[in-house]
VMD Tcl script that builds the backbone (N, CA, C; Angstrom):
set m [mol new atoms 309]
animate dup $m
set s [atomselect $m all]
$s set {name element resname resid chain x y z} {
  {N N UNK 1 A 81.386 145.448 120.595}
  {CA C UNK 1 A 79.979 146.128 120.744}
  {C C UNK 1 A 79.946 146.533 119.202}
  {N N UNK 2 A 78.408 146.836 119.214}
  {CA C UNK 2 A 77.711 146.741 117.828}
  {C C UNK 2 A 77.522 148.438 118.759}
  {N N UNK 3 A 77.519 149.101 116.926}
  {CA C UNK 3 A 76.825 150.743 117.096}
  {C C UNK 3 A 78.233 151.877 117.298}
  {N N UNK 4 A 77.547 152.827 117.611}
  {CA C UNK 4 A 79.515 153.878 117.537}
  {C C UNK 4 A 79.913 153.624 118.969}
  {N N UNK 5 A 80.630 153.542 119.299}
  {CA C UNK 5 A 81.737 154.022 120.760}
  {C C UNK 5 A 82.381 154.678 121.054}
  {N N UNK 6 A 82.040 155.778 122.042}
  {CA C UNK 6 A 82.763 156.463 122.705}
  {C C UNK 6 A 83.290 156.131 123.462}
  {N N UNK 7 A 84.477 157.323 123.799}
  {CA C UNK 7 A 84.924 157.060 125.277}
  {C C UNK 7 A 84.831 158.799 125.848}
  {N N UNK 8 A 83.924 158.440 126.546}
  {CA C UNK 8 A 84.232 159.531 128.221}
  {C C UNK 8 A 85.041 159.335 129.459}
  {N N UNK 9 A 85.638 160.917 128.956}
  {CA C UNK 9 A 86.379 160.987 130.029}
  {C C UNK 9 A 86.000 162.209 131.291}
  {N N UNK 10 A 86.454 161.784 132.223}
  {CA C UNK 10 A 86.171 162.483 133.294}
  {C C UNK 10 A 87.075 163.247 133.914}
  {N N UNK 11 A 87.209 164.395 134.520}
  {CA C UNK 11 A 88.214 165.058 135.398}
  {C C UNK 11 A 87.543 165.250 136.708}
  {N N UNK 12 A 87.840 164.784 137.978}
  {CA C UNK 12 A 87.445 165.327 138.930}
  {C C UNK 12 A 88.293 165.666 139.878}
  {N N UNK 13 A 88.058 166.709 141.463}
  {CA C UNK 13 A 88.808 166.425 142.378}
  {C C UNK 13 A 89.332 165.075 142.934}
  {N N UNK 14 A 90.484 164.949 143.572}
  {CA C UNK 14 A 91.179 163.460 143.914}
  {C C UNK 14 A 89.720 163.237 145.518}
  {N N UNK 15 A 88.969 164.758 146.273}
  {CA C UNK 15 A 88.005 163.904 147.698}
  {C C UNK 15 A 86.672 163.574 146.892}
  {N N UNK 16 A 86.337 163.566 145.294}
  {CA C UNK 16 A 85.114 162.918 144.451}
  {C C UNK 16 A 85.906 161.341 144.446}
  {N N UNK 17 A 87.249 161.170 144.545}
  {CA C UNK 17 A 87.401 159.569 143.825}
  {C C UNK 17 A 86.601 158.370 144.374}
  {N N UNK 18 A 85.799 158.258 145.951}
  {CA C UNK 18 A 85.555 156.818 146.489}
  {C C UNK 18 A 84.129 157.179 145.530}
  {N N UNK 19 A 83.290 158.575 145.915}
  {CA C UNK 19 A 81.896 158.567 145.448}
  {C C UNK 19 A 82.058 158.233 144.213}
  {N N UNK 20 A 82.698 158.955 143.501}
  {CA C UNK 20 A 82.575 158.844 142.091}
  {C C UNK 20 A 82.577 157.301 141.104}
  {N N UNK 21 A 83.621 156.711 141.724}
  {CA C UNK 21 A 83.927 155.251 141.789}
  {C C UNK 21 A 82.778 154.568 141.638}
  {N N UNK 22 A 82.510 154.789 143.346}
  {CA C UNK 22 A 81.259 153.800 143.919}
  {C C UNK 22 A 80.046 153.909 142.775}
  {N N UNK 23 A 79.497 155.408 142.685}
  {CA C UNK 23 A 78.322 155.882 141.609}
  {C C UNK 23 A 78.696 155.168 140.314}
  {N N UNK 24 A 79.796 155.017 139.818}
  {CA C UNK 24 A 80.217 154.821 138.192}
  {C C UNK 24 A 79.653 152.994 137.908}
  {N N UNK 25 A 80.189 152.622 139.352}
  {CA C UNK 25 A 80.284 150.852 139.427}
  {C C UNK 25 A 78.480 150.820 139.601}
  {N N UNK 26 A 77.998 151.737 140.026}
  {CA C UNK 26 A 76.553 151.111 140.431}
  {C C UNK 26 A 76.389 151.357 138.842}
  {N N UNK 27 A 76.242 151.584 138.189}
  {CA C UNK 27 A 75.646 152.323 136.903}
  {C C UNK 27 A 75.571 151.130 135.326}
  {N N UNK 28 A 75.693 149.547 136.236}
  {CA C UNK 28 A 75.609 148.200 135.628}
  {C C UNK 28 A 75.189 148.535 134.517}
  {N N UNK 29 A 73.978 148.697 134.104}
  {CA C UNK 29 A 73.212 148.547 133.123}
  {C C UNK 29 A 74.121 149.448 131.700}
  {N N UNK 30 A 74.899 150.897 132.379}
  {CA C UNK 30 A 75.736 151.113 131.067}
  {C C UNK 30 A 77.054 151.261 131.199}
  {N N UNK 31 A 77.442 150.787 132.178}
  {CA C UNK 31 A 79.004 150.494 132.727}
  {C C UNK 31 A 79.574 149.169 132.468}
  {N N UNK 32 A 80.242 148.814 132.196}
  {CA C UNK 32 A 80.802 147.459 131.942}
  {C C UNK 32 A 82.242 147.276 133.274}
  {N N UNK 33 A 83.005 148.615 132.674}
  {CA C UNK 33 A 84.727 148.998 134.123}
  {C C UNK 33 A 84.547 150.236 133.018}
  {N N UNK 34 A 85.634 150.727 133.921}
  {CA C UNK 34 A 86.339 151.797 133.718}
  {C C UNK 34 A 87.958 151.970 133.538}
  {N N UNK 35 A 88.368 152.628 133.296}
  {CA C UNK 35 A 89.886 152.985 133.666}
  {C C UNK 35 A 90.154 154.587 134.726}
  {N N UNK 36 A 91.361 154.502 135.706}
  {CA C UNK 36 A 91.441 155.746 136.509}
  {C C UNK 36 A 93.031 156.478 136.293}
  {N N UNK 37 A 92.516 156.883 136.742}
  {CA C UNK 37 A 94.802 157.042 136.985}
  {C C UNK 37 A 94.582 158.826 137.885}
  {N N UNK 38 A 95.576 159.102 138.538}
  {CA C UNK 38 A 95.885 160.196 139.101}
  {C C UNK 38 A 96.020 161.558 138.253}
  {N N UNK 39 A 96.064 162.915 138.299}
  {CA C UNK 39 A 96.508 163.445 137.171}
  {C C UNK 39 A 96.193 164.836 138.190}
  {N N UNK 40 A 97.316 166.029 137.919}
  {CA C UNK 40 A 98.120 166.964 138.140}
  {C C UNK 40 A 97.102 167.886 137.259}
  {N N UNK 41 A 96.265 168.767 138.047}
  {CA C UNK 41 A 95.405 170.202 136.557}
  {C C UNK 41 A 96.034 171.534 136.760}
  {N N UNK 42 A 95.806 171.762 135.674}
  {CA C UNK 42 A 96.119 173.154 135.064}
  {C C UNK 42 A 95.520 174.295 134.623}
  {N N UNK 43 A 95.910 176.104 135.107}
  {CA C UNK 43 A 94.961 176.195 134.525}
  {C C UNK 43 A 94.367 177.282 134.905}
  {N N UNK 44 A 93.794 178.526 134.448}
  {CA C UNK 44 A 93.231 179.504 134.732}
  {C C UNK 44 A 92.033 178.906 135.208}
  {N N UNK 45 A 91.146 178.313 135.115}
  {CA C UNK 45 A 89.770 177.478 135.389}
  {C C UNK 45 A 90.041 176.169 136.972}
  {N N UNK 46 A 91.026 176.235 136.890}
  {CA C UNK 46 A 91.153 174.838 137.895}
  {C C UNK 46 A 90.968 175.722 139.365}
  {N N UNK 47 A 90.911 175.044 140.257}
  {CA C UNK 47 A 90.123 175.523 141.748}
  {C C UNK 47 A 91.038 174.726 142.465}
  {N N UNK 48 A 92.200 175.919 143.190}
  {CA C UNK 48 A 93.080 174.724 143.539}
  {C C UNK 48 A 92.659 174.730 145.311}
  {N N UNK 49 A 92.268 173.951 145.750}
  {CA C UNK 49 A 91.931 173.398 147.153}
  {C C UNK 49 A 92.263 173.979 148.306}
  {N N UNK 50 A 93.325 173.617 148.570}
  {CA C UNK 50 A 94.718 173.180 149.530}
  {C C UNK 50 A 95.319 173.874 149.250}
  {N N UNK 51 A 96.336 174.725 150.795}
  {CA C UNK 51 A 97.426 175.260 150.302}
  {C C UNK 51 A 98.441 174.624 149.590}
  {N N UNK 52 A 98.637 173.347 149.985}
  {CA C UNK 52 A 99.366 172.651 149.124}
  {C C UNK 52 A 99.187 172.438 147.875}
  {N N UNK 53 A 97.847 172.624 147.483}
  {CA C UNK 53 A 98.059 172.470 146.016}
  {C C UNK 53 A 98.656 174.012 145.053}
  {N N UNK 54 A 97.844 175.251 146.007}
  {CA C UNK 54 A 98.556 176.246 145.622}
  {C C UNK 54 A 100.572 176.055 145.814}
  {N N UNK 55 A 101.278 175.539 146.328}
  {CA C UNK 55 A 102.323 176.069 146.480}
  {C C UNK 55 A 102.854 175.208 145.128}
  {N N UNK 56 A 102.361 173.423 144.828}
  {CA C UNK 56 A 102.892 172.907 144.430}
  {C C UNK 56 A 102.315 173.884 142.753}
  {N N UNK 57 A 101.090 174.353 142.798}
  {CA C UNK 57 A 100.800 175.158 141.424}
  {C C UNK 57 A 99.757 174.337 141.022}
  {N N UNK 58 A 99.230 173.120 141.076}
  {CA C UNK 58 A 98.347 172.348 140.542}
  {C C UNK 58 A 97.208 171.488 141.046}
  {N N UNK 59 A 96.264 171.039 140.486}
  {CA C UNK 59 A 95.262 170.592 141.671}
  {C C UNK 59 A 95.309 169.358 141.217}
  {N N UNK 60 A 95.037 167.884 142.470}
  {CA C UNK 60 A 95.286 167.083 142.729}
  {C C UNK 60 A 93.696 166.748 142.003}
  {N N UNK 61 A 93.831 165.616 140.634}
  {CA C UNK 61 A 92.878 165.397 139.930}
  {C C UNK 61 A 93.133 163.865 139.336}
  {N N UNK 62 A 91.648 163.617 139.757}
  {CA C UNK 62 A 91.603 162.147 139.125}
  {C C UNK 62 A 90.752 161.922 137.385}
  {N N UNK 63 A 91.421 161.029 136.703}
  {CA C UNK 63 A 91.130 161.225 134.934}
  {C C UNK 63 A 90.315 159.719 135.490}
  {N N UNK 64 A 89.092 159.746 134.674}
  {CA C UNK 64 A 87.938 158.273 134.731}
  {C C UNK 64 A 87.727 158.218 132.669}
  {N N UNK 65 A 88.202 157.169 132.384}
  {CA C UNK 65 A 88.288 157.181 131.586}
  {C C UNK 65 A 87.215 155.845 130.923}
  {N N UNK 66 A 86.217 155.742 130.639}
  {CA C UNK 66 A 84.943 154.783 130.374}
  {C C UNK 66 A 84.400 154.650 128.774}
  {N N UNK 67 A 84.597 153.290 128.214}
  {CA C UNK 67 A 84.498 152.811 127.038}
  {C C UNK 67 A 82.639 152.784 126.826}
  {N N UNK 68 A 81.930 153.329 126.294}
  {CA C UNK 68 A 80.530 152.690 126.147}
  {C C UNK 68 A 80.217 153.235 124.678}
  {N N UNK 69 A 78.800 153.005 124.235}
  {CA C UNK 69 A 77.578 153.093 123.321}
  {C C UNK 69 A 77.561 154.352 123.660}
  {N N UNK 70 A 77.885 155.449 121.980}
  {CA C UNK 70 A 77.390 156.348 122.127}
  {C C UNK 70 A 76.186 157.146 122.918}
  {N N UNK 71 A 75.037 156.163 122.630}
  {CA C UNK 71 A 74.110 156.176 123.305}
  {C C UNK 71 A 74.042 156.308 124.857}
  {N N UNK 72 A 74.757 155.495 125.271}
  {CA C UNK 72 A 74.694 154.948 126.465}
  {C C UNK 72 A 75.380 156.349 127.496}
  {N N UNK 73 A 76.378 156.615 126.723}
  {CA C UNK 73 A 77.459 158.205 127.626}
  {C C UNK 73 A 76.796 158.861 127.516}
  {N N UNK 74 A 75.111 159.274 127.118}
  {CA C UNK 74 A 74.445 160.418 126.695}
  {C C UNK 74 A 73.414 160.210 128.339}
  {N N UNK 75 A 73.535 158.680 128.563}
  {CA C UNK 75 A 72.454 158.580 129.567}
  {C C UNK 75 A 73.270 158.605 130.940}
  {N N UNK 76 A 74.550 158.447 131.041}
  {CA C UNK 76 A 75.355 158.389 131.875}
  {C C UNK 76 A 75.273 159.829 132.495}
  {N N UNK 77 A 76.288 160.654 131.031}
  {CA C UNK 77 A 75.951 162.100 131.441}
  {C C UNK 77 A 74.560 162.900 132.436}
  {N N UNK 78 A 73.866 162.797 131.984}
  {CA C UNK 78 A 72.249 162.949 132.418}
  {C C UNK 78 A 72.658 162.507 133.975}
  {N N UNK 79 A 72.930 161.023 133.710}
  {CA C UNK 79 A 72.664 160.463 135.459}
  {C C UNK 79 A 73.929 161.461 136.547}
  {N N UNK 80 A 75.152 161.533 135.783}
  {CA C UNK 80 A 76.205 161.794 136.703}
  {C C UNK 80 A 75.810 163.370 137.109}
  {N N UNK 81 A 75.246 164.361 135.575}
  {CA C UNK 81 A 74.595 166.209 135.708}
  {C C UNK 81 A 73.660 165.920 137.697}
  {N N UNK 82 A 72.595 165.179 137.686}
  {CA C UNK 82 A 71.779 165.347 138.619}
  {C C UNK 82 A 72.728 165.031 139.658}
  {N N UNK 83 A 73.422 164.023 139.696}
  {CA C UNK 83 A 74.322 163.217 141.318}
  {C C UNK 83 A 75.525 164.218 141.662}
  {N N UNK 84 A 75.702 164.988 140.511}
  {CA C UNK 84 A 77.193 165.575 141.157}
  {C C UNK 84 A 77.386 166.987 140.340}
  {N N UNK 85 A 75.759 167.261 140.116}
  {CA C UNK 85 A 75.752 168.972 139.907}
  {C C UNK 85 A 76.271 169.665 140.665}
  {N N UNK 86 A 77.238 170.326 140.943}
  {CA C UNK 86 A 77.625 171.853 141.456}
  {C C UNK 86 A 79.412 171.356 141.203}
  {N N UNK 87 A 79.490 170.022 141.745}
  {CA C UNK 87 A 81.183 169.727 141.756}
  {C C UNK 87 A 82.240 170.088 140.738}
  {N N UNK 88 A 81.682 170.318 139.487}
  {CA C UNK 88 A 82.315 171.407 138.214}
  {C C UNK 88 A 83.022 170.458 137.930}
  {N N UNK 89 A 82.829 168.904 137.894}
  {CA C UNK 89 A 83.442 167.550 136.790}
  {C C UNK 89 A 83.531 168.244 135.490}
  {N N UNK 90 A 84.761 167.802 135.122}
  {CA C UNK 90 A 84.869 168.343 134.021}
  {C C UNK 90 A 84.539 166.876 132.813}
  {N N UNK 91 A 84.599 166.963 131.560}
  {CA C UNK 91 A 84.016 165.996 131.188}
  {C C UNK 91 A 84.153 166.340 129.525}
  {N N UNK 92 A 84.236 165.335 128.719}
  {CA C UNK 92 A 84.603 165.305 127.311}
  {C C UNK 92 A 84.225 163.853 126.869}
  {N N UNK 93 A 83.432 164.654 125.553}
  {CA C UNK 93 A 83.880 163.054 124.661}
  {C C UNK 93 A 84.375 162.569 123.286}
  {N N UNK 94 A 84.819 161.484 123.417}
  {CA C UNK 94 A 85.304 161.280 121.649}
  {C C UNK 94 A 85.081 159.822 121.515}
  {N N UNK 95 A 85.222 159.656 119.985}
  {CA C UNK 95 A 84.277 158.163 119.357}
  {C C UNK 95 A 85.882 157.937 119.424}
  {N N UNK 96 A 85.366 156.318 119.702}
  {CA C UNK 96 A 85.952 155.038 119.392}
  {C C UNK 96 A 86.622 154.547 118.090}
  {N N UNK 97 A 87.521 154.417 117.901}
  {CA C UNK 97 A 87.308 154.079 116.197}
  {C C UNK 97 A 87.427 152.418 116.503}
  {N N UNK 98 A 88.143 151.855 117.841}
  {CA C UNK 98 A 88.292 150.408 117.080}
  {C C UNK 98 A 88.528 150.604 119.007}
  {N N UNK 99 A 87.588 148.973 119.773}
  {CA C UNK 99 A 87.712 148.770 121.523}
  {C C UNK 99 A 87.920 147.220 120.697}
  {N N UNK 100 A 88.916 146.897 122.111}
  {CA C UNK 100 A 88.353 144.960 122.200}
  {C C UNK 100 A 89.776 144.277 122.639}
  {N N UNK 101 A 89.867 143.526 123.218}
  {CA C UNK 101 A 90.944 142.929 124.215}
  {C C UNK 101 A 91.339 141.928 123.589}
  {N N UNK 102 A 93.527 141.587 123.629}
  {CA C UNK 102 A 93.805 140.874 122.613}
  {C C UNK 102 A 94.200 140.025 124.477}
  {N N UNK 103 A 93.874 138.766 123.731}
  {CA C UNK 103 A 94.319 137.023 124.166}
  {C C UNK 103 A 95.450 136.803 123.969}
}
mol reanalyze $m
mol bondsrecalc $m
mol representation Tube
mol addrep $m
């Protein structure tokens, strides 16, 4: 990877899992892969969508992490805003100082 790498982290409700995964996978010009895991969302701004979530006290969410070039990160965010507007997708971007594969 050349240039400044960044890690884009997305937080989404579990209901968007397949749609979001499919969408990211289709962005082959920007994304070569990603990592996803389940998460429990807490806080005043977190929407508890079901009775089960209200009982548990947290929202069932997914976390997606994508390492890509900083400029590509901005392009992907623009596309996500268009495709997932209104879904309250949470994101943040952090610089990546090193990235590689240990063989």
